[in-house]
C-alpha positions, -999 to 999 in steps of 0.1 A, spaced: 744 -319 -196 715 -325 -220 708 -359 -203 707 -343 -169 683 -316 -181 661 -342 -198 659 -363 -166 650 -332 -146 623 -323 -170 608 -358 -170 609 -359 -132 591 -325 -130 564 -336 -154 558 -368 -135 556 -348 -102 530 -325 -117 508 -353 -130 510 -370 -97 498 -339 -79 468 -336 -101 458 -373 -99 423 -380 -86 421 -390 -49 416 -427 -43 380 -438 -49 373 -407 -71 373 -412 -109 397 -389 -128 367 -376 -148 348 -364 -118 345 -326 -122 347 -315 -85 380 -315 -66 363 -311 -32 332 -324 -14 300 -309 -28 286 -305 7 314 -293 29 340 -281 4 366 -303 21 393 -321 1 388 -358 -6 409 -383 12 418 -360 41 411 -365 77 376 -376 70 387 -409 54 375 -426 23 351 -406 1 314 -417 -1 297 -421 -34 260 -413 -37 239 -414 -68 208 -393 -74 188 -396 -106 217 -411 -124 243 -386 -113 272 -397 -90 281 -372 -63 312 -378 -41 312 -367 -5 342 -364 18 326 -385 45 295 -402 58 287 -371 79 278 -352 47 251 -376 38 225 -359 60 230 -326 43 231 -342 8 198 -361 15 181 -328 26 187 -313 -9 202 -337 -33 192 -317 -64 214 -288 -52 245 -310 -51 237 -328 -84 234 -294 -100 269 -285 -86 284 -316 -103 266 -310 -136 276 -273 -136 312 -282 -130 313 -309 -157 330 -300 -190 305 -289 -217 300 -314 -245 
């Protein structure tokens, strides 16, 4: 019985860590879980996320369509990333 409970616990823990893994193309350390511009989830219908860098800060967008809005006010989106980052 202990073996079965142990296996169930390990399976549950593996499932939880899988659910919280970063989407493909997004580093696990990236603080935002959705697109800074649209708020859409990464890796959904919009395809592969797009990485843009402004003044040394990487910002990930859900798709190429968000580039226009990002370019209109990049400082706004960089601030969102910096504000969401863990404090050192």
